N, C-alpha and C positions, 0 to 999 in steps of 0.2 A: 340501396344506393351503392354503386361500385366505388371502391376506393382506389387511389392512385397506386401505382406500382413502386416498390422500393428495391434497392439492390439486394436486401437481405431476404427477399421473398424466396429465393432459391434455397435458403437454409432453414425454412420453417419446419421441415421434417425432422430436424436434428433433436436428439434427446440428450440431457445432461449425463455426465458420468456418475456412477454410484460413489458414495464415500469410500475412500481408500481403507482397506483393512490393515490393522497394525496389531497382529496377535501378540500375546504375552511373550512367546518365545522369541519373536523378532525384536520386540522392545528390549528384552533382556540382552540380546546380542548387541543391539545398538548401544546400550548403556555401557557394556563392557568395552566395546571398541572405542566409543567416545571418550571414556575415561583413560584408556591407553593413549589415545591421540593427544589429550590434554597434558598427560605426563610427559610424553615425548616432546610436545611443543614447548612446555615449560623448560625442559632440559636444553632444548635447542636455543631458546631465547636467552637463557642464562649464559650458555656458552658463547653466543654471539656477542653479548655485552662484555664478557670477561676475556675472551681469547682470540676473537677473529677480526676485530676492527682494524682497518688499514689507516692508522693515524697520520700517515703521510698524505692521505687524501681524505682528511676528516670532513671536508665540505660535502662529500658525497657519502662517506661511510656513516656519519651520524644520522643524516636524514633517513637513510635506508633502515638502519636498525630501529629508529624511532617509529618508522612506518610499520615495520614488522611487529613491533610491540603493540602498536595501536590495533593492527589487524588481529593479533593474537587475543587481545582483550575482547574484540568483537567475536572471535571464535568461542571464547568462554561463555559470553552472553548468549550466543546463538545456540550453543550446546544445551545450556540451561533451558532455553525456549523450547527446544525439541525433546527435552528429557523424557517425557512420558505423555501418553494419550489417555485422557480420562473424560470421556463424553458424559455430559449430564443426562441421566436417564430420562427418556420422554415420559410424559404423563397424559392421561386422557383429557380430551378437550373439556373445559369447564362449561357448565350450563348457565350459571348465574353469577352475579357479582359476589355473593357471599362465599363462593369457592376460591376467589382470588384476592379478597380484601376483607378486613374486619369491619363489618357493618351490623346494624340492628336488623334482625331477621325480618321485621315488618317492612323494612325498606328494600328487601331483596327484589331483584328484577333481572331480566336478560341482559347480557353484555352489550355494550355499544362500542363500535370501532369506527374511527375516522381514518380514511385512507387519503394521504396527501400526495399530490403530484405537483411539486414546485416546478415552474417553467419560466423561461424568459424569452428566448428567441427560437426555440425548437419548432419544427414544422407542426402545426396543429393536427394534421392528419396522422403524424407519428404519435402524438399524445393520444389521439382517438383510439389507436390500437391498444395502448396501455390501459385506457379506461375500460375498453370492452373486455379485456382479459380480467381486469379487477372485478368487473361485474359478474364474472363466472366463478368467483371464489365461493366454495361451499362450506357448510358448517353443520355438524350433526344436531345442533339445537337451534331454537329460535334466537336470532341475533340481529341487532340493528347496525347495519353497515352503511356508512355514508361516505361517498367518494367526493373529494374536493380538488378542483384544479386551482392551484395558487399561482396566478399569472402576474409575474412582475413586469411582463411586457405590455400589460394593459391593452391587449389586442382584441379588436372586435371579432376577428375570425376565431380566436380561441374561445371567446364567450359563446359564439354560436355553436361551436363543437360541443361545449359543456351542456348547453341547453338541449341540443339535439340528442345527446346521450343521457339526459336526465340526471346529471350530477351537479354538484355545487360549483360555483365560480366565485373566487375571492381574489380581490386585488387590493392595492393600497396606494396612497398618495405619493410616497417616496420609496426608494429602493435601499434605504439604510439597512445595514447589516447583511446585505446580499441574501444568500439562501437562508441563513439563520434568521434574519429579520423577516423573510417571507414566511418561514414556518412559525415564527412568533405570532405573526398576524393571523395565521390559520388557527393557532391554539386559542387566541383571544376570541375567535368567533365560532368555536366548536366546543363540544362537551363530551366526547367519547371517552370511555374508560381506558382505551388503548389507541395508539396512533401507529399506523403503518406508514413508514417513510419510503417513498419511491422517487426515482428520478423520472424525467419525462419519458425516457425510453425503457423504463422498468416494466416488464410484462409479467405480472404475478401468475403463478400456477394456481389451479383450483384448490390445491391442498394447503396453501400457505397458512391460513388461519387455523385450520384444524390440527396442523402439525406443530404449531408454535405456541398457541395460547395456553396449552397445558403446563408449560414451564412456569407460568405465572401463578400456579397454585402455591409455589413457594413465595411468600409475601415479600421476601427480600429481593426477588428478581426484578431489576429495573428495566432491562431490555434484552431482547433476543436478536442476534445477528445471524442472517443466513448467507450462504455463499453467493457471490456475484458471478454468474456464469455468462460468458460472452458467446452467444450462439452463432455469431456471424464471422468467425475466424476464417480467413481464406483457406481453402482446402489444399492449395498448391497444385503442382503438376508433376507427373512422373517424368523421370529423366529422359526416357525415349521420346516423349512428346516435345520436351523442350529442345532437344537436339534435332528432332525432325523439323521443327519450325525454323531452325537456323541453318541446317545442313541437308535437309531433304531426307531421302530414304537411307542414305549412308549414315546420317546422324541417328536415325531410329535404330538401325542395326547396332551401332556402337553403344547406344544407351541400353538396349536390351542385353547386350553382352556384359556390360558392367553390372547390371542388376542381377544377372545370373550368378555372378561371383559374390557381390556385396549385399544382395537382397534389394527390396524396394527402396528407391531413392527419390524422395519428394523434395521439390524446390519451390519456395515461395509460400509454404504453409506457415501461417502465423508469423509473418515477417517482422512484426513489432513486439514479439514475445508478450502478447496480451493474455495468453492462457494463464488464468489466475489460480489454477488448482494448487500450485506449490504454496501460494500465500494462504489461501483459505483452508485447504484440506490438510495442510501440514503445519504452517507457522501459526495461524490464528487458532486453529482447532486445538493445538497443544498448549494453548494458554488457558484452557478451561480449568485445568487442575489447580491453577494459581488464582482463579477468579480475576483474570486480567485480559480476557478477550474484549478488545475495544470495539466501539461502533464504527462502521464504515459507511454509514448513511443509507443508501438505497438497499432495500431488502431487509430492513430491520423493523422490529415491532417494539414499541415503548409503552411503559406504564405511565400514563399521564401524571398521576400523583407524584411519582418519583421525580420526573422532570421539573414539575412546577415547585415541588418542595425544595429541591436543590437551588432553583432560581431564586426563590424567596429568601432562603438562607443567605445566598450571596448578596442579594439586594440589601438585606438588613445589615449585613457586615459592611457593605460599601457605604451605607448611610451613616452607621454608627462610628466607623473608624475616624473620620475627620472631626466629628462632633466630640467624641471622647478625647481626642488629642487637644482640642481647644479647651474643653472643660477642665482638664488637669492644670491648666495655666491660670484659672480663675479661682481665687480663694473665697470670695464672698458667696455664700450659698444661694441667696436670693438672685443675685446677678447671674450666677452660674445656671440656675434653673431657667431663667428667662432667656438667656443667651442660647443655651442648648436647645430649648424648644423652638426658638426662631430658626436656628441653624438647621435643625432636623427637618423642619418644613421646607426650607430652601434646598437642602441637599436632596431630600426625597423627590423634589420636582425635577432635579437635574440628572439623577441616576436613573438609568433605564433597566427595567426588568428584562432579563435575557434568558429565557428557558433554554435556548440553544445559543451557545457562546457566539458573539459576533466576531467571527474569525474565519479565515480562508480554510482552516481545518476544523470547522465547528464540530464535526462528528467525534474525532479523537479528543478534542478539548473538552467537550461535554462529558465524554466517558471518564476522563481524568477527574472531573469535578465530582461525579457520582461515586466513582471508586474511592475517592478521597474523603468521603463523608464518614468520619470516624464514629459518628453517633449511629447512623443507620446501617452502615456496612452493606451498601447495595451490592447485589450480585449481577453479573452478566452471564449470558449463555450463548455459546456459539453452537448453532444447530447445524450438523454436518451435511444434511441433504439439501440439494439445490431446490429452491422454491420459486424461482423467477428466472427470467432471461433478460439480457441487456445487450446493448450494442457496444462494440469496441472501437477505439480510434482506428481509422482506416488509412491514415497517412502519417508521415513522420511529424508534420506540423501539429496535428492534433495530439499526437503522443507526447510531444515536447510540452505542450500547454498543460496537459494533465500531470505529467511527472514533475514539472517544475512547481506546480501548485502543491503537490504532496510534499516535496522536499522542503520548499520554502516555508510552508505552514508548520511543519514539524520542527524545523530549526528555529523558527520564530518563537514557538512555545518553549523550546529548550533554553533559549537565551533570556526571554523576558518573563516567563511565568512557569518555571520548571517545577512541576508538582512533586518531583522526587525529593526536593529539599524541604518542602513545608506542608505536604499533604498528610492526610490521615491514612494513607495506604499502608499495608503491611510490607515486609521486606520482599516477599515474592513478587508482589505487584510492582514494586519499585524497580526490581531487576528486569521485569518484562517490559515496562515502559522505557527503562533505560536502554534496553536492547534496540528498541525502535529508534530512539534518539541517537544512539551511538552509530547505528548503521548509516544515518544520513551525513555523518562526518567522514564517511569513507572516501569521499572525493579527495581529501587531503592526502591520505597515504596511497590511494590508487594512482594519482598522478606521479608519485615517486616511483611506484612499481613499474610504471610505463616508461619513464624517462631514464632510469638508472641503467638498464641494459643498453639503451641507445648511446648513453654517455660512454660506456665501456667500449662498445663497438667502434666508436669514432676515435677514442683517445687511447684505448688500451689500459686505462687507469681503473683498477679494480676497487670496489668498496670493501672487500674483505682482504684479510692479510694474505690468504692463499686459497685457491680452489683445489685443495688437496683431497686425499682419500678421507681424512678425518672430517672435512667439511661435508663430503657426500654421505659419510656414515652418520652424520648428525641430522642432515636435512631430509634424506631420502626416506628413512623409516617414518618420520613425521608426515611427509607428504603422502606416502603410500597408505599409511593408516588413516589419514584424513579422508582420502578418496573412498576407501573401503567402508569406513564408519558411516559416512553420509550416503553412500550407496544403499546401505542397509537401513539407515534412519529415515530415508525418504523413498523407500522402495515403492515403485508404482508410478512415480512421477520423476521426470528428468530434472536434476538440479544443475546441470551444466548451463542450460539456457539462462537460469536465474543468475548464476555467477558471472557469466559472460556479459549479460545485460547490466549487472551491477558495476562491472569494471568499465564498460563503455559509457556508463552514465556520468563519468567524472566531470565533463564540462558543465552539465546542468547542476550537478551537486555543488561544484565550486561557485557557480553563479548564484545559487540560492544562499550559500553561506555568506558570500560577499554582499549580497543585497541586504540580508538581515544585519550584518555587522555595520553597514553604512547607515542603518536606521530607517531604511526605506520600507514602506508597507508592502507586503505581498498582496498583489491584487487578486481578484476573483474572476478570471476569465472563464467563460463557458467552454467546455470541451465540445467541439463541433460533432454533431451526430451524423454528418454526411461527409463523404470523402472530399478533400480539397484536391482538385485536379493538378497534375504535373508532378515533378520531382523536386527534391529539396536538398541539393548538394551543399547549399550554404549552411545547413544545420549540422553538418558532420565534418566541417573543416578541421577541428582539432583531432578527430579520429583519423581523418585522411592523413594529416600531418604525421601522426604516430606511425601509420603504415608506411608512408614514403620514407621517413627517416630511418625506420627499422630496416627496411629492405636495403636502403643505401648504406647503412652502417654495416650490415652483413657483407655486402659486396666489397666495401672498402677494407674491412678487417681481413677478409679472405685474401684479397690482393696483398695486403700488408704482411700477412703470415707467409705468403709465397715469396715476397721480396725481402723478408727478414726484418721488416720494420717492427712487426709485432712478434712475440714469441710465446704468448700464453695460450697454448692450444686448449688446455682444460677449461680455461676461462671462456674461450671462444665457444666451445661446445655448450657449456652451461648457459651462457647468455643467448645463444641462438635458440635453444629450446625454450628458454624463458620468454624471449622476444617473440618467438613463433606463437606461443599461447596468447600473447597480447594481440598479435595481428589477427588471429582467428576471432578473438572477442570483438575487436574493432570492426572487422569485416562484416559482422552480422548487422550492425547498425548502419554501416555504409550501404549495404545492399538494401536495407529498409528505406533509405533515402531515395533510392532509384526505383523502388518497387512500384509497379502499377498493376491493377487488376487486368485479367486477360482481355476483358471487353474493351478496356481503354487502350491496351496495346494494339 
């Protein structure tokens, strides 16, 4: 049976990158440079607070120095995150349950694995591709692998696909708990020793099981996360082709001449900064040494007993807490026993058992619960090699849906159930989770970094007492060392894209913070798996406003300097460079809003 064509068919030949090497010599150089950077940064921040504030303009001076301090705290946390790379050594694939769990030898048997494909509205034919790839997974020993489609859409077409492919089809009466509730329903109806979590578009490689199950020889390992690799990133177009389309043969000659000087110049490659190598191969991978690599959902393998045990502990605590509170108020022993027994039955019927937390960020939330089990001290492993491929957001609307869900979910956990305060994690794990939470507060200081130079360019009012040589001698060594340190620390992957995207992310970040602070629930929208046609300028109005105001401010201040209205030339130069970096960062997401694939153009 022939399958329908998809836009990503043209990328099926692509192969994932190998894990980035980080040899000991480079790691040592990074640690030395990062330490120097933090010392210089601390000296700069201390000097800013003590000697450089323009108290005549305190209303702009204080917000800026507070933003710089918040950003510097983030730098400390991020440096700790990237401090060293310590991969968990791989182990040979286990043959039986006794190699991964403590059981009676007479009960030994081959391993059983359940593969879950939660789906709601995705194209059934897209899910079929994922099922077929999952059926190709190999293993060096006899193993019982069962694939299950968990269809919250209750679609007859999806049921037929599952039947045609010979895999399980599970659905439920309600959609309570969204994806987490869907997976709970799957857990209740399956019995595998391990669970492989996939999204509807996750296409496992044949090696996924044999490369990950060996980690579970360590009885403390609760889950293994593998990198999410988006194989459909747009390749972009070379500059001569772009100019030829717009200017004909003359444009092609101009583009060719530019490339001879500057090298290959590609436009439109990964317009939404979806390349996840920086996050998975650098950030998450370097949390292994602290046992703090959290689960990211798709592409992860879970020990069923760990997930269920943690859920049962939380369930018991949720039942006993209100009962114990009431019991302390009753002095009569007989009455207390009767009351608590009745209450416990009542509460037990009202509390839900949730193996995966019912939350928009159920993956990181469940990770926190498992890492916070002070009794079991569950371990996580980030496996550095790519073992599956996935689809990326192909338009800005889809990108916004996905990023807002990430931001809102993490901030909601930070505000309402922060595990750093009351969990059983050790200090290293708390710092790592704190790094994630702190990063999503960055919209607060990023909006200050974007607007302060605009304020100066329009008014000539500086947030610092003077843009003197002393100011430059304080900030330039810090900034230069920062660039060099992170160039070495992230060698092999561009960190500018991530920083620019983080800065341009400020409207979504602020909206997520405001939504949580208002007490509104972060919803669970599905990220579209197909491109939404058209352009999306309405989604980048704040970024466009930053660009327009910055350019206008530069022109107005330049005219003011020529006319004698403004006189701070050093301040003008500093703020033009600062604002120029902001414009470059904003322009990336603005271009993404107007990007369309070649065939659509």
